[in-house]
CHARMM internal coordinates of N, CA and C (Angstrom, degrees):
IC EDIT
DIST 1 N 1 CA 1.4727
DIST 1 CA 1 C 1.5352
ANGL 1 N 1 CA 1 C 109.11
DIST 1 C 2 N 1.2030
ANGL 1 CA 1 C 2 N 114.39
DIHE 1 N 1 CA 1 C 2 N 133.04
DIST 2 N 2 CA 1.4845
ANGL 1 C 2 N 2 CA 122.06
DIHE 1 CA 1 C 2 N 2 CA 175.28
DIST 2 CA 2 C 1.5352
ANGL 2 N 2 CA 2 C 114.47
DIHE 1 C 2 N 2 CA 2 C -74.18
DIST 2 C 3 N 1.3138
ANGL 2 CA 2 C 3 N 121.68
DIHE 2 N 2 CA 2 C 3 N 114.19
DIST 3 N 3 CA 1.3676
ANGL 2 C 3 N 3 CA 120.89
DIHE 2 CA 2 C 3 N 3 CA 177.56
DIST 3 CA 3 C 1.4266
ANGL 3 N 3 CA 3 C 117.28
DIHE 2 C 3 N 3 CA 3 C 88.37
DIST 3 C 4 N 1.3377
ANGL 3 CA 3 C 4 N 123.05
DIHE 3 N 3 CA 3 C 4 N 0.36
DIST 4 N 4 CA 1.4275
ANGL 3 C 4 N 4 CA 125.61
DIHE 3 CA 3 C 4 N 4 CA -178.83
DIST 4 CA 4 C 1.5401
ANGL 4 N 4 CA 4 C 113.38
DIHE 3 C 4 N 4 CA 4 C -109.65
DIST 4 C 5 N 1.2330
ANGL 4 CA 4 C 5 N 113.42
DIHE 4 N 4 CA 4 C 5 N 146.94
DIST 5 N 5 CA 1.5805
ANGL 4 C 5 N 5 CA 119.48
DIHE 4 CA 4 C 5 N 5 CA 175.71
DIST 5 CA 5 C 1.4317
ANGL 5 N 5 CA 5 C 105.31
DIHE 4 C 5 N 5 CA 5 C -74.20
DIST 5 C 6 N 1.3524
ANGL 5 CA 5 C 6 N 117.59
DIHE 5 N 5 CA 5 C 6 N 128.81
DIST 6 N 6 CA 1.4515
ANGL 5 C 6 N 6 CA 125.46
DIHE 5 CA 5 C 6 N 6 CA -178.81
DIST 6 CA 6 C 1.4773
ANGL 6 N 6 CA 6 C 111.31
DIHE 5 C 6 N 6 CA 6 C -108.96
DIST 6 C 7 N 1.3715
ANGL 6 CA 6 C 7 N 120.72
DIHE 6 N 6 CA 6 C 7 N -17.30
DIST 7 N 7 CA 1.4749
ANGL 6 C 7 N 7 CA 122.61
DIHE 6 CA 6 C 7 N 7 CA -175.92
DIST 7 CA 7 C 1.5489
ANGL 7 N 7 CA 7 C 105.96
DIHE 6 C 7 N 7 CA 7 C -161.49
DIST 7 C 8 N 1.2095
ANGL 7 CA 7 C 8 N 111.71
DIHE 7 N 7 CA 7 C 8 N 158.55
DIST 8 N 8 CA 1.5886
ANGL 7 C 8 N 8 CA 117.72
DIHE 7 CA 7 C 8 N 8 CA 174.29
DIST 8 CA 8 C 1.5110
ANGL 8 N 8 CA 8 C 115.61
DIHE 7 C 8 N 8 CA 8 C -127.88
DIST 8 C 9 N 1.3556
ANGL 8 CA 8 C 9 N 119.15
DIHE 8 N 8 CA 8 C 9 N 19.28
DIST 9 N 9 CA 1.4037
ANGL 8 C 9 N 9 CA 118.18
DIHE 8 CA 8 C 9 N 9 CA 176.87
DIST 9 CA 9 C 1.4887
ANGL 9 N 9 CA 9 C 113.61
DIHE 8 C 9 N 9 CA 9 C -67.13
DIST 9 C 10 N 1.4220
ANGL 9 CA 9 C 10 N 112.53
DIHE 9 N 9 CA 9 C 10 N 160.20
DIST 10 N 10 CA 1.5865
ANGL 9 C 10 N 10 CA 116.83
DIHE 9 CA 9 C 10 N 10 CA 176.80
DIST 10 CA 10 C 1.4283
ANGL 10 N 10 CA 10 C 104.50
DIHE 9 C 10 N 10 CA 10 C -114.79
DIST 10 C 11 N 1.3119
ANGL 10 CA 10 C 11 N 115.63
DIHE 10 N 10 CA 10 C 11 N 154.89
DIST 11 N 11 CA 1.4131
ANGL 10 C 11 N 11 CA 127.71
DIHE 10 CA 10 C 11 N 11 CA 179.34
DIST 11 CA 11 C 1.5841
ANGL 11 N 11 CA 11 C 110.59
DIHE 10 C 11 N 11 CA 11 C -131.82
DIST 11 C 12 N 1.2939
ANGL 11 CA 11 C 12 N 125.09
DIHE 11 N 11 CA 11 C 12 N 140.25
DIST 12 N 12 CA 1.3488
ANGL 11 C 12 N 12 CA 123.14
DIHE 11 CA 11 C 12 N 12 CA 177.41
DIST 12 CA 12 C 1.7029
ANGL 12 N 12 CA 12 C 112.06
DIHE 11 C 12 N 12 CA 12 C -71.52
DIST 12 C 13 N 1.2347
ANGL 12 CA 12 C 13 N 116.35
DIHE 12 N 12 CA 12 C 13 N 151.13
DIST 13 N 13 CA 1.4678
ANGL 12 C 13 N 13 CA 121.17
DIHE 12 CA 12 C 13 N 13 CA -176.28
DIST 13 CA 13 C 1.5424
ANGL 13 N 13 CA 13 C 109.78
DIHE 12 C 13 N 13 CA 13 C -85.16
DIST 13 C 14 N 1.4264
ANGL 13 CA 13 C 14 N 112.26
DIHE 13 N 13 CA 13 C 14 N 63.81
DIST 14 N 14 CA 1.3903
ANGL 13 C 14 N 14 CA 121.32
DIHE 13 CA 13 C 14 N 14 CA -178.80
DIST 14 CA 14 C 1.5155
ANGL 14 N 14 CA 14 C 106.88
DIHE 13 C 14 N 14 CA 14 C -137.77
DIST 14 C 15 N 1.3456
ANGL 14 CA 14 C 15 N 117.44
DIHE 14 N 14 CA 14 C 15 N 167.25
DIST 15 N 15 CA 1.4809
ANGL 14 C 15 N 15 CA 118.22
DIHE 14 CA 14 C 15 N 15 CA -174.69
DIST 15 CA 15 C 1.5189
ANGL 15 N 15 CA 15 C 109.82
DIHE 14 C 15 N 15 CA 15 C -65.60
DIST 15 C 16 N 1.4305
ANGL 15 CA 15 C 16 N 115.05
DIHE 15 N 15 CA 15 C 16 N -30.40
DIST 16 N 16 CA 1.4864
ANGL 15 C 16 N 16 CA 112.86
DIHE 15 CA 15 C 16 N 16 CA 175.42
DIST 16 CA 16 C 1.5054
ANGL 16 N 16 CA 16 C 112.06
DIHE 15 C 16 N 16 CA 16 C -73.92
DIST 16 C 17 N 1.3124
ANGL 16 CA 16 C 17 N 118.03
DIHE 16 N 16 CA 16 C 17 N -33.53
DIST 17 N 17 CA 1.4601
ANGL 16 C 17 N 17 CA 121.33
DIHE 16 CA 16 C 17 N 17 CA 177.03
DIST 17 CA 17 C 1.5129
ANGL 17 N 17 CA 17 C 112.05
DIHE 16 C 17 N 17 CA 17 C -64.05
DIST 17 C 18 N 1.3952
ANGL 17 CA 17 C 18 N 117.08
DIHE 17 N 17 CA 17 C 18 N -39.42
DIST 18 N 18 CA 1.4325
ANGL 17 C 18 N 18 CA 119.25
DIHE 17 CA 17 C 18 N 18 CA 174.93
DIST 18 CA 18 C 1.4009
ANGL 18 N 18 CA 18 C 114.60
DIHE 17 C 18 N 18 CA 18 C -64.86
DIST 18 C 19 N 1.3976
ANGL 18 CA 18 C 19 N 123.17
DIHE 18 N 18 CA 18 C 19 N -40.78
DIST 19 N 19 CA 1.3450
ANGL 18 C 19 N 19 CA 126.46
DIHE 18 CA 18 C 19 N 19 CA 174.55
DIST 19 CA 19 C 1.5497
ANGL 19 N 19 CA 19 C 111.58
DIHE 18 C 19 N 19 CA 19 C -58.77
DIST 19 C 20 N 1.3392
ANGL 19 CA 19 C 20 N 118.71
DIHE 19 N 19 CA 19 C 20 N -44.24
DIST 20 N 20 CA 1.4645
ANGL 19 C 20 N 20 CA 122.97
DIHE 19 CA 19 C 20 N 20 CA 175.73
DIST 20 CA 20 C 1.5299
ANGL 20 N 20 CA 20 C 112.93
DIHE 19 C 20 N 20 CA 20 C -61.66
DIST 20 C 21 N 1.3850
ANGL 20 CA 20 C 21 N 116.78
DIHE 20 N 20 CA 20 C 21 N -37.33
DIST 21 N 21 CA 1.4537
ANGL 20 C 21 N 21 CA 116.21
DIHE 20 CA 20 C 21 N 21 CA 176.12
DIST 21 CA 21 C 1.3766
ANGL 21 N 21 CA 21 C 111.92
DIHE 20 C 21 N 21 CA 21 C -67.03
DIST 21 C 22 N 1.3917
ANGL 21 CA 21 C 22 N 117.71
DIHE 21 N 21 CA 21 C 22 N -46.33
DIST 22 N 22 CA 1.5404
ANGL 21 C 22 N 22 CA 120.57
DIHE 21 CA 21 C 22 N 22 CA 173.80
DIST 22 CA 22 C 1.4890
ANGL 22 N 22 CA 22 C 115.73
DIHE 21 C 22 N 22 CA 22 C -47.25
DIST 22 C 23 N 1.4752
ANGL 22 CA 22 C 23 N 113.34
DIHE 22 N 22 CA 22 C 23 N -51.09
DIST 23 N 23 CA 1.4675
ANGL 22 C 23 N 23 CA 125.40
DIHE 22 CA 22 C 23 N 23 CA -179.48
DIST 23 CA 23 C 1.5698
ANGL 23 N 23 CA 23 C 107.63
DIHE 22 C 23 N 23 CA 23 C -58.05
DIST 23 C 24 N 1.2628
ANGL 23 CA 23 C 24 N 113.42
DIHE 23 N 23 CA 23 C 24 N -45.55
DIST 24 N 24 CA 1.5572
ANGL 23 C 24 N 24 CA 117.72
DIHE 23 CA 23 C 24 N 24 CA -177.89
DIST 24 CA 24 C 1.5523
ANGL 24 N 24 CA 24 C 111.79
DIHE 23 C 24 N 24 CA 24 C -67.88
DIST 24 C 25 N 1.2775
ANGL 24 CA 24 C 25 N 116.45
DIHE 24 N 24 CA 24 C 25 N -40.88
DIST 25 N 25 CA 1.5025
ANGL 24 C 25 N 25 CA 123.29
DIHE 24 CA 24 C 25 N 25 CA 177.03
DIST 25 CA 25 C 1.4898
ANGL 25 N 25 CA 25 C 111.36
DIHE 24 C 25 N 25 CA 25 C -59.82
DIST 25 C 26 N 1.3160
ANGL 25 CA 25 C 26 N 112.74
DIHE 25 N 25 CA 25 C 26 N -47.36
DIST 26 N 26 CA 1.5100
ANGL 25 C 26 N 26 CA 117.97
DIHE 25 CA 25 C 26 N 26 CA 179.38
DIST 26 CA 26 C 1.4439
ANGL 26 N 26 CA 26 C 116.26
DIHE 25 C 26 N 26 CA 26 C -61.85
DIST 26 C 27 N 1.3698
ANGL 26 CA 26 C 27 N 118.16
DIHE 26 N 26 CA 26 C 27 N -19.54
DIST 27 N 27 CA 1.4200
ANGL 26 C 27 N 27 CA 120.78
DIHE 26 CA 26 C 27 N 27 CA 176.77
DIST 27 CA 27 C 1.4536
ANGL 27 N 27 CA 27 C 113.88
DIHE 26 C 27 N 27 CA 27 C -60.90
DIST 27 C 28 N 1.3938
ANGL 27 CA 27 C 28 N 115.72
DIHE 27 N 27 CA 27 C 28 N -21.64
DIST 28 N 28 CA 1.5668
ANGL 27 C 28 N 28 CA 121.11
DIHE 27 CA 27 C 28 N 28 CA -179.39
DIST 28 CA 28 C 1.5186
ANGL 28 N 28 CA 28 C 105.68
DIHE 27 C 28 N 28 CA 28 C -86.14
DIST 28 C 29 N 1.2698
ANGL 28 CA 28 C 29 N 125.13
DIHE 28 N 28 CA 28 C 29 N -14.65
DIST 29 N 29 CA 1.4085
ANGL 28 C 29 N 29 CA 126.02
DIHE 28 CA 28 C 29 N 29 CA -175.79
DIST 29 CA 29 C 1.6079
ANGL 29 N 29 CA 29 C 110.63
DIHE 28 C 29 N 29 CA 29 C 144.83
DIST 29 C 30 N 1.3845
ANGL 29 CA 29 C 30 N 111.20
DIHE 29 N 29 CA 29 C 30 N -160.27
DIST 30 N 30 CA 1.4240
ANGL 29 C 30 N 30 CA 117.07
DIHE 29 CA 29 C 30 N 30 CA -179.34
DIST 30 CA 30 C 1.5821
ANGL 30 N 30 CA 30 C 109.97
DIHE 29 C 30 N 30 CA 30 C -71.11
DIST 30 C 31 N 1.3571
ANGL 30 CA 30 C 31 N 114.27
DIHE 30 N 30 CA 30 C 31 N 131.89
DIST 31 N 31 CA 1.4929
ANGL 30 C 31 N 31 CA 121.19
DIHE 30 CA 30 C 31 N 31 CA -178.73
DIST 31 CA 31 C 1.5237
ANGL 31 N 31 CA 31 C 105.27
DIHE 30 C 31 N 31 CA 31 C -100.10
DIST 31 C 32 N 1.4080
ANGL 31 CA 31 C 32 N 115.47
DIHE 31 N 31 CA 31 C 32 N 105.28
DIST 32 N 32 CA 1.4356
ANGL 31 C 32 N 32 CA 118.23
DIHE 31 CA 31 C 32 N 32 CA 177.07
DIST 32 CA 32 C 1.5569
ANGL 32 N 32 CA 32 C 111.22
DIHE 31 C 32 N 32 CA 32 C -106.11
DIST 32 C 33 N 1.2246
ANGL 32 CA 32 C 33 N 115.30
DIHE 32 N 32 CA 32 C 33 N -34.19
DIST 33 N 33 CA 1.4575
ANGL 32 C 33 N 33 CA 120.19
DIHE 32 CA 32 C 33 N 33 CA -174.90
DIST 33 CA 33 C 1.5302
ANGL 33 N 33 CA 33 C 110.84
DIHE 32 C 33 N 33 CA 33 C -146.73
DIST 33 C 34 N 1.3736
ANGL 33 CA 33 C 34 N 113.49
DIHE 33 N 33 CA 33 C 34 N 153.23
DIST 34 N 34 CA 1.5216
ANGL 33 C 34 N 34 CA 118.18
DIHE 33 CA 33 C 34 N 34 CA -177.31
DIST 34 CA 34 C 1.5106
ANGL 34 N 34 CA 34 C 106.21
DIHE 33 C 34 N 34 CA 34 C -144.53
DIST 34 C 35 N 1.4138
ANGL 34 CA 34 C 35 N 114.01
DIHE 34 N 34 CA 34 C 35 N 145.12
DIST 35 N 35 CA 1.4188
ANGL 34 C 35 N 35 CA 118.85
DIHE 34 CA 34 C 35 N 35 CA 168.34
DIST 35 CA 35 C 1.4764
ANGL 35 N 35 CA 35 C 107.68
DIHE 34 C 35 N 35 CA 35 C -106.08
DIST 35 C 36 N 1.4097
ANGL 35 CA 35 C 36 N 115.41
DIHE 35 N 35 CA 35 C 36 N 133.15
DIST 36 N 36 CA 1.3389
ANGL 35 C 36 N 36 CA 123.04
DIHE 35 CA 35 C 36 N 36 CA -175.93
DIST 36 CA 36 C 1.4666
ANGL 36 N 36 CA 36 C 111.70
DIHE 35 C 36 N 36 CA 36 C -116.85
DIST 36 C 37 N 1.3294
ANGL 36 CA 36 C 37 N 117.61
DIHE 36 N 36 CA 36 C 37 N 117.05
DIST 37 N 37 CA 1.4029
ANGL 36 C 37 N 37 CA 123.30
DIHE 36 CA 36 C 37 N 37 CA -176.81
DIST 37 CA 37 C 1.5168
ANGL 37 N 37 CA 37 C 114.82
DIHE 36 C 37 N 37 CA 37 C -61.39
DIST 37 C 38 N 1.3344
ANGL 37 CA 37 C 38 N 123.55
DIHE 37 N 37 CA 37 C 38 N 131.26
DIST 38 N 38 CA 1.4847
ANGL 37 C 38 N 38 CA 123.57
DIHE 37 CA 37 C 38 N 38 CA -173.89
DIST 38 CA 38 C 1.5245
ANGL 38 N 38 CA 38 C 106.99
DIHE 37 C 38 N 38 CA 38 C -64.59
DIST 38 C 39 N 1.3906
ANGL 38 CA 38 C 39 N 114.02
DIHE 38 N 38 CA 38 C 39 N 116.99
DIST 39 N 39 CA 1.4145
ANGL 38 C 39 N 39 CA 121.64
DIHE 38 CA 38 C 39 N 39 CA -179.05
DIST 39 CA 39 C 1.5000
ANGL 39 N 39 CA 39 C 106.31
DIHE 38 C 39 N 39 CA 39 C -137.24
DIST 39 C 40 N 1.2527
ANGL 39 CA 39 C 40 N 117.25
DIHE 39 N 39 CA 39 C 40 N 39.37
DIST 40 N 40 CA 1.4280
ANGL 39 C 40 N 40 CA 122.15
DIHE 39 CA 39 C 40 N 40 CA 179.86
DIST 40 CA 40 C 1.5175
ANGL 40 N 40 CA 40 C 117.08
DIHE 39 C 40 N 40 CA 40 C 64.13
DIST 40 C 41 N 1.3052
ANGL 40 CA 40 C 41 N 119.90
DIHE 40 N 40 CA 40 C 41 N -132.27
DIST 41 N 41 CA 1.4422
ANGL 40 C 41 N 41 CA 118.32
DIHE 40 CA 40 C 41 N 41 CA -179.57
DIST 41 CA 41 C 1.4650
ANGL 41 N 41 CA 41 C 114.47
DIHE 40 C 41 N 41 CA 41 C -67.85
DIST 41 C 42 N 1.3826
ANGL 41 CA 41 C 42 N 118.22
DIHE 41 N 41 CA 41 C 42 N -28.27
DIST 42 N 42 CA 1.4604
ANGL 41 C 42 N 42 CA 119.95
DIHE 41 CA 41 C 42 N 42 CA 178.47
DIST 42 CA 42 C 1.5408
ANGL 42 N 42 CA 42 C 107.45
DIHE 41 C 42 N 42 CA 42 C -62.88
DIST 42 C 43 N 1.2585
ANGL 42 CA 42 C 43 N 124.90
DIHE 42 N 42 CA 42 C 43 N -54.50
DIST 43 N 43 CA 1.5422
ANGL 42 C 43 N 43 CA 128.44
DIHE 42 CA 42 C 43 N 43 CA 176.03
DIST 43 CA 43 C 1.4162
ANGL 43 N 43 CA 43 C 107.31
DIHE 42 C 43 N 43 CA 43 C -55.47
DIST 43 C 44 N 1.3087
ANGL 43 CA 43 C 44 N 128.77
DIHE 43 N 43 CA 43 C 44 N -43.42
DIST 44 N 44 CA 1.4164
ANGL 43 C 44 N 44 CA 128.99
DIHE 43 CA 43 C 44 N 44 CA -174.88
DIST 44 CA 44 C 1.5695
ANGL 44 N 44 CA 44 C 107.39
DIHE 43 C 44 N 44 CA 44 C -65.74
DIST 44 C 45 N 1.4346
ANGL 44 CA 44 C 45 N 115.15
DIHE 44 N 44 CA 44 C 45 N -43.43
DIST 45 N 45 CA 1.4728
ANGL 44 C 45 N 45 CA 114.20
DIHE 44 CA 44 C 45 N 45 CA -177.08
DIST 45 CA 45 C 1.5252
ANGL 45 N 45 CA 45 C 111.19
DIHE 44 C 45 N 45 CA 45 C -70.26
DIST 45 C 46 N 1.2581
ANGL 45 CA 45 C 46 N 117.67
DIHE 45 N 45 CA 45 C 46 N -35.37
DIST 46 N 46 CA 1.5059
ANGL 45 C 46 N 46 CA 121.93
DIHE 45 CA 45 C 46 N 46 CA 175.95
DIST 46 CA 46 C 1.5587
ANGL 46 N 46 CA 46 C 110.70
DIHE 45 C 46 N 46 CA 46 C -61.34
DIST 46 C 47 N 1.3594
ANGL 46 CA 46 C 47 N 111.67
DIHE 46 N 46 CA 46 C 47 N -45.40
DIST 47 N 47 CA 1.4697
ANGL 46 C 47 N 47 CA 114.38
DIHE 46 CA 46 C 47 N 47 CA -176.79
DIST 47 CA 47 C 1.4453
ANGL 47 N 47 CA 47 C 110.98
DIHE 46 C 47 N 47 CA 47 C -61.18
DIST 47 C 48 N 1.3938
ANGL 47 CA 47 C 48 N 117.70
DIHE 47 N 47 CA 47 C 48 N -41.38
DIST 48 N 48 CA 1.4396
ANGL 47 C 48 N 48 CA 122.15
DIHE 47 CA 47 C 48 N 48 CA -177.70
DIST 48 CA 48 C 1.5730
ANGL 48 N 48 CA 48 C 108.11
DIHE 47 C 48 N 48 CA 48 C -66.59
DIST 48 C 49 N 1.2643
ANGL 48 CA 48 C 49 N 119.41
DIHE 48 N 48 CA 48 C 49 N -37.82
DIST 49 N 49 CA 1.4070
ANGL 48 C 49 N 49 CA 124.23
DIHE 48 CA 48 C 49 N 49 CA 179.76
DIST 49 CA 49 C 1.4314
ANGL 49 N 49 CA 49 C 110.20
DIHE 48 C 49 N 49 CA 49 C -62.55
DIST 49 C 50 N 1.3545
ANGL 49 CA 49 C 50 N 119.18
DIHE 49 N 49 CA 49 C 50 N -48.94
DIST 50 N 50 CA 1.4471
ANGL 49 C 50 N 50 CA 122.75
DIHE 49 CA 49 C 50 N 50 CA -177.69
DIST 50 CA 50 C 1.4431
ANGL 50 N 50 CA 50 C 111.58
DIHE 49 C 50 N 50 CA 50 C -64.83
DIST 50 C 51 N 1.3322
ANGL 50 CA 50 C 51 N 116.88
DIHE 50 N 50 CA 50 C 51 N -41.30
DIST 51 N 51 CA 1.5133
ANGL 50 C 51 N 51 CA 118.55
DIHE 50 CA 50 C 51 N 51 CA 177.47
DIST 51 CA 51 C 1.5418
ANGL 51 N 51 CA 51 C 112.36
DIHE 50 C 51 N 51 CA 51 C -66.31
DIST 51 C 52 N 1.3412
ANGL 51 CA 51 C 52 N 115.39
DIHE 51 N 51 CA 51 C 52 N -31.86
DIST 52 N 52 CA 1.4668
ANGL 51 C 52 N 52 CA 116.85
DIHE 51 CA 51 C 52 N 52 CA 175.43
DIST 52 CA 52 C 1.5508
ANGL 52 N 52 CA 52 C 111.25
DIHE 51 C 52 N 52 CA 52 C -62.48
DIST 52 C 53 N 1.3352
ANGL 52 CA 52 C 53 N 113.47
DIHE 52 N 52 CA 52 C 53 N -30.89
DIST 53 N 53 CA 1.5018
ANGL 52 C 53 N 53 CA 118.69
DIHE 52 CA 52 C 53 N 53 CA -176.18
DIST 53 CA 53 C 1.4687
ANGL 53 N 53 CA 53 C 106.39
DIHE 52 C 53 N 53 CA 53 C -87.69
DIST 53 C 54 N 1.3356
ANGL 53 CA 53 C 54 N 126.08
DIHE 53 N 53 CA 53 C 54 N 2.26
DIST 54 N 54 CA 1.5000
ANGL 53 C 54 N 54 CA 125.07
DIHE 53 CA 53 C 54 N 54 CA 176.76
DIST 54 CA 54 C 1.4882
ANGL 54 N 54 CA 54 C 111.67
DIHE 53 C 54 N 54 CA 54 C 88.97
DIST 54 C 55 N 1.2490
ANGL 54 CA 54 C 55 N 121.50
DIHE 54 N 54 CA 54 C 55 N 15.20
DIST 55 N 55 CA 1.4867
ANGL 54 C 55 N 55 CA 128.59
DIHE 54 CA 54 C 55 N 55 CA 176.77
DIST 55 CA 55 C 1.5432
ANGL 55 N 55 CA 55 C 108.98
DIHE 54 C 55 N 55 CA 55 C -97.31
DIST 55 C 56 N 1.2613
ANGL 55 CA 55 C 56 N 112.75
DIHE 55 N 55 CA 55 C 56 N 122.57
DIST 56 N 56 CA 1.5594
ANGL 55 C 56 N 56 CA 116.38
DIHE 55 CA 55 C 56 N 56 CA 178.14
DIST 56 CA 56 C 1.5532
ANGL 56 N 56 CA 56 C 105.74
DIHE 55 C 56 N 56 CA 56 C -68.80
DIST 56 C 57 N 1.3598
ANGL 56 CA 56 C 57 N 118.72
DIHE 56 N 56 CA 56 C 57 N 120.93
DIST 57 N 57 CA 1.4035
ANGL 56 C 57 N 57 CA 122.45
DIHE 56 CA 56 C 57 N 57 CA -175.02
DIST 57 CA 57 C 1.5879
ANGL 57 N 57 CA 57 C 106.22
DIHE 56 C 57 N 57 CA 57 C -123.08
DIST 57 C 58 N 1.2401
ANGL 57 CA 57 C 58 N 117.21
DIHE 57 N 57 CA 57 C 58 N 130.22
DIST 58 N 58 CA 1.3958
ANGL 57 C 58 N 58 CA 125.55
DIHE 57 CA 57 C 58 N 58 CA 177.24
DIST 58 CA 58 C 1.6496
ANGL 58 N 58 CA 58 C 112.63
DIHE 57 C 58 N 58 CA 58 C -122.23
DIST 58 C 59 N 1.2497
ANGL 58 CA 58 C 59 N 109.82
DIHE 58 N 58 CA 58 C 59 N 128.83
DIST 59 N 59 CA 1.4803
ANGL 58 C 59 N 59 CA 116.19
DIHE 58 CA 58 C 59 N 59 CA 179.68
DIST 59 CA 59 C 1.5703
ANGL 59 N 59 CA 59 C 106.99
DIHE 58 C 59 N 59 CA 59 C -75.01
DIST 59 C 60 N 1.3393
ANGL 59 CA 59 C 60 N 113.64
DIHE 59 N 59 CA 59 C 60 N 133.05
DIST 60 N 60 CA 1.5476
ANGL 59 C 60 N 60 CA 117.30
DIHE 59 CA 59 C 60 N 60 CA -177.19
DIST 60 CA 60 C 1.4901
ANGL 60 N 60 CA 60 C 107.67
DIHE 59 C 60 N 60 CA 60 C -121.38
DIST 60 C 61 N 1.3398
ANGL 60 CA 60 C 61 N 117.14
DIHE 60 N 60 CA 60 C 61 N 142.83
DIST 61 N 61 CA 1.5689
ANGL 60 C 61 N 61 CA 121.05
DIHE 60 CA 60 C 61 N 61 CA 175.28
DIST 61 CA 61 C 1.4979
ANGL 61 N 61 CA 61 C 108.63
DIHE 60 C 61 N 61 CA 61 C -74.09
DIST 61 C 62 N 1.2813
ANGL 61 CA 61 C 62 N 111.98
DIHE 61 N 61 CA 61 C 62 N 146.72
DIST 62 N 62 CA 1.4053
ANGL 61 C 62 N 62 CA 119.43
DIHE 61 CA 61 C 62 N 62 CA 172.03
DIST 62 CA 62 C 1.4915
ANGL 62 N 62 CA 62 C 114.07
DIHE 61 C 62 N 62 CA 62 C -61.77
DIST 62 C 63 N 1.3487
ANGL 62 CA 62 C 63 N 119.59
DIHE 62 N 62 CA 62 C 63 N 144.42
DIST 63 N 63 CA 1.4963
ANGL 62 C 63 N 63 CA 121.33
DIHE 62 CA 62 C 63 N 63 CA 172.29
DIST 63 CA 63 C 1.4062
ANGL 63 N 63 CA 63 C 109.08
DIHE 62 C 63 N 63 CA 63 C -84.83
DIST 63 C 64 N 1.3545
ANGL 63 CA 63 C 64 N 119.79
DIHE 63 N 63 CA 63 C 64 N 152.06
DIST 64 N 64 CA 1.3683
ANGL 63 C 64 N 64 CA 120.38
DIHE 63 CA 63 C 64 N 64 CA -178.91
DIST 64 CA 64 C 1.5217
ANGL 64 N 64 CA 64 C 112.46
DIHE 63 C 64 N 64 CA 64 C -118.01
END
COOR INIT
IC SEED 1 N 1 CA 1 C
IC BUILD
């Protein structure tokens, strides 16, 4: 679903956590792109990881 929360799990900001996140996201279907909420270095590291895996990742601003 576009614009809807599908899950609420948490993952550690580590390579293993990023792999678990990817695996969990793919359980909903093909993972082609992801929006990463700006969270400083955590968001930047996740964005780099996703892009390395061939997933289009865009950093998104937090809503207020």
